[in-house]
Steps between C-alpha positions, in 0.01 A plus 500: 500500500532871580739726309670744740761768436764518775732794548842402373773762501417766243233288333245227576508121509190315377425187704222246521339430837240234583138610475461458875791736575409815696632813327497828695440810290387850590166576337407131479582337831462819702453877478565787738237643735361829372686815614327677787519832316721731299861461612561872548185546705568186704844637589374844595219351710743274684728794579211714626381227737803292599473205738621532859688825437432869424511619136837600358388861463467529878842344563679716245672831567753743349793361700408133469741273313302235312610180327269342241611142444385318187557160332771459238467402135446129569126514569200725454509600135586819318161590353359852555268384781756281677460526877842659557430789264156571636590456865814718491305786342212465747733480800683812381171688476414406860844594633514832317146584611619441857783748462794277405764656280584300188873529570446313829345198327719216368402201288676178602491197272470173694733280296591262784780291347386562142703722272471873563272654239637734234367842406363352178311238697358762737372693198353177361289399800456823699461746212680824423270719713595322823868439423583856400368636831749294700797395287786538577548504875155407627424194286719238662553125482515311827834325563472178699877497549547866599751575773252727678212253531346531845545174690241425768644163600260204500129457565338244727507241219873545450471692171762766426345849488655752261343812357573769242622803694281740302194332653646544848595864450169606346196636682250307291527180293243424229530155346331415169446129444339243270279240663517201269559129540856395576645160588712685756271561795165513324480858371729779392453845650444577867771375732669307218556822311672659798719208608617387155513839328673722758706273726853361471617179338567339838141567606370351174726200561302437821203374298615437141684187607448122523389517865193699394450401136530125547227480762175326407308825555705687237316309229167624371559874524304530825485817708537272804854394410781526753655746255197728535539491879862604452392788275259621767755473778775678303261776388395562859863510612598738219220740590586480869862578416395788273277638773209540262229302324506469126205642305423232238314548171434159346311409185353159430620425149336300223652268242663778297569757772150649505403661830206314655496682835716734708532527877716733709601512865717299735651180363286260712179683412584517130588130487172409671307715250676387181565129553139376461466642147857400416417146612197492268714617209802288578377161625317318222294186565566234238254223415725199565377185673856378560831681532718530191790261449673726246535879491573639151619854439692708250772754566570817298848651484403823672260567785475689825862498628616602156657377176636148534284391790387198301849408377709576809479156666487631856226752431313236301516264798330756722236567233417130477508460877276800549242374250519157659416668832205687348360173364587286802142454630411338165805271479587164646795515742745307281404588144691610192552846350547541124643834385545629146823695536760635256773467766770636267737614775439875465548627856474870408825574683445874473197486731587185697883496526523261797275233353748323272750455783216387726393238246856375453556475877172310539631219280739389775212409733257210515194728514394862521442497875853379576639778282288767671654405835854496361799728534495545121150650514604731782810613312298590189244687709772704671699563180588870500495539122148360465370710790667813364341439160158462666536834679649691207440330164137382490554129562331247727654438842695172531275376781208523257636190325504311831139593571402377153668166563311464828171518309624280217622231738142400590480320166764247599330446833138476384503341153620175350637682195514830316516437125613785272391489136707666230805610700751635247788444742385199702803519729335792684179303551697206636695737722175598674393139542254492210469233231535652150307347211461608139121483458185531705394148401823369653426697816152351536630145444772556759251648747283190462785291638472699823126556536333248269347519153161628618638810665297809580655805334483864613630758253569871561627601153526877557577522871797731437394693191125530559491762775484457877514130583230342714494238774300185439290282728275204432126555532 
């Protein structure tokens, strides 16, 4: 038997897995490709020779109004050589060398429907040198529910097109992004950064919904998903409505936010240049002759969306569903998922005020999908108090909970059972459709009733706490 430590709330849970179980660990199962150079030099080189567009220094000017969009606190890291810090400084150098005045440059944080970032958080991940040049007044959080969002109607696919007005009113838009594996449309960065970071909640609702996320092609984290085609279409429509092309600066990130490569230029050119290396880093071939019957994972209390992500049952459902998607190519279609989860009912109401009401309303419905199409879900999404708190008090937008449920609902559609080990308040596990058990041994015995006693086991023990998650495929 193999001893494995699973994330479990604020601690670890020791479990025994069969010797034949496949355990995915960074540094043992896989490692990152080597960086293509020093991150600062890679960034400067990319800006000097951008793809399919002139350099920023030639597009700058003393009267030009410039927006530099950057990712929020959720991803990318806060270390001194994090891509945001390096890229913002390098972009500023190019713009100022081209004659731009600092007072005409604004930093815009692409929060999408996440909580607006605080000054303390900006200091944490951008650094004092950057923040003090722009705060207050020119270091701004995007508001996906703002009254002055520019509405460009719908694109050819029927997606709603909304855009932050600052992007429309500027002369030049520079967008800093992280190209790393994501179960939503293959990779972050590029068009995904634009359409999820700087659009409105109704535009995001065009793709973060069951119609898109319950398709077969949503599974596996592929860049060929229908969702990725939506991202491309919306990004093109946003730029057409703005009357300008976005200048993208994307870094391929490693396991712990290290910069492996940087490319700059138009969004299509940057995606074409960054995706091959990102695919090598993200998609990991696993030596498995047969697909796994059981996926085992552990869940910490806090990870990328913030404190309580692993205990808030709705956020936890998306986390499990997202990891299930990343592992899909290595799983049988009707297997079992075993999760070590504290599940103690802490919703973190301060950050996620709409989530408790959303969970309670869900209990009236037979399944998550029925609820998502209900009048109750619509009423919570449109609730003025929740939307006001999102725009003014650093909370998540109420539609964010609905998008999380769309991802979490794939578990009920694609598995025979989700078994949660160690839930301290099992009622919340049951409320999401999971089967709570006290011990891991109980979970394995129960799983055997669904998939047999000689089951193949795939374990990703640190998929949430161990850095940027990867996508798996069988060799």
